[in-house]
N, C-alpha and C positions, 0 to 999 in steps of 0.2 A: 504494500500500500504506500502511496506517495506522501507519507508524513512520518515524523519522528516520534511523537508522543501522542498516543491515542487518548481520547476522552473515555471515561469509564461508563459509557452509555451507548446504546444503539437503539434503532427503531425500525420495525418492519413496516412495509407497505401493507395495506389491507388485503391485497390479493397474494401476499407472500412472494411476490416476484422480485422485490428489491429490499435489500438490507441497507439502512442508512447508518453510516459511521462517520466519525469526525476525529480530527487530530491536528496537532500543531505542525505547521510548516512555514518557514521563513517569517516568523513573527505573527502569523495569523492562524486562526482556527478555520480549517477547511472542512465543510460538511460534504460528504460524497454519498452517492447511491451506488451500491454494488449489485449488479444484476446476477441473480443466482442461476439464471439459465446459461449465460455465456461468460460470466466472470468479468464483464466490462465494468469499469469504474468511471463514473461521471461526476464532476464537480457540480454541486448544487448551490452552495453559498459560502461566503467568507465573512469572518468577523475578526475584529481585533482580539488578541489573546485574552485580554481582561474582560471581555464581554460574554464569554461562553465557556461555562464549565459543565453544563448539561444541556441537552436538546431533545426535542421530540417532534415528529411530524403528526399532523392531524390525520385521522383515518383516511380521508380522501387525498392526502398528500398535497393539498393546496396551500396549507399553512405550516409554518415552521416556528417553533418557540425555542428560544435560547435564554438562559439565565446566567448571570455572573455570580461570583462567590458571595456577593452581598444581597443576592435575591432580586436584583433588577432584571425583570423578565421582559423580553421583547417578542411580540408575535409579528412575523413578517410573511408577506405573500411569497410563496416558494418560487413562483415563476419569475416575478419581477425583482424580488428583494426589497420591495417597498415595505417600510415599517407601518404596520396597521395599528398597533397599540403598544404601550409600555406600562408596566406597573411594578410595584414593590411586593415581593413575595417573601418567603422564609429566608433567613440568613443561612448561608452554607448549604444550598440545595444539593441533594445527592441524586435525585431522580425526578422526572416529570413524565406524566402519562395522560393521554387524552382518553376520554371514555369513547365507546364505539360509535356513538352518533356525532361526536365532535363538539358537543355543547359544554363539556366540563373538563377542566384540567385539574389533576391532582399533582401537587408539588410537595415533595418530602424533603425536610431539612435534616441536616446531620444530627441535630439535638432532638430528634424524634418529634419534631413539629410537622404536622400535615395540614395543608390548606387545600380547599377545593374552591375553584374559581369558575363561575358561570361565564362562558365566553360566547354564548349564542350558537346558532347553527353553523 
């Protein structure tokens, strides 16, 4: 994979055809999609290292959420990279998960704090 230090998180596409992974390369966090059919890796998004310690894709893969170590979460449009919203979640997030219909985010913090966020359809 084209990065030196992977993030400790990954995210599957709803149809299980793509595994999304991320890691640090040249001072940036690069989020990539790995096709499980042919092994091709495609860059999906880039963020400054200090902006992304965890990430997750929405079930339809149209939105991507990243959060930094202080819990500042950004939801971006996966196709354009445009920031859709930003909010403060838990400090030291260790995992993020979308519910199956894409309306709620669960964000788990290192100190066992769990927050649920209604993010609409």
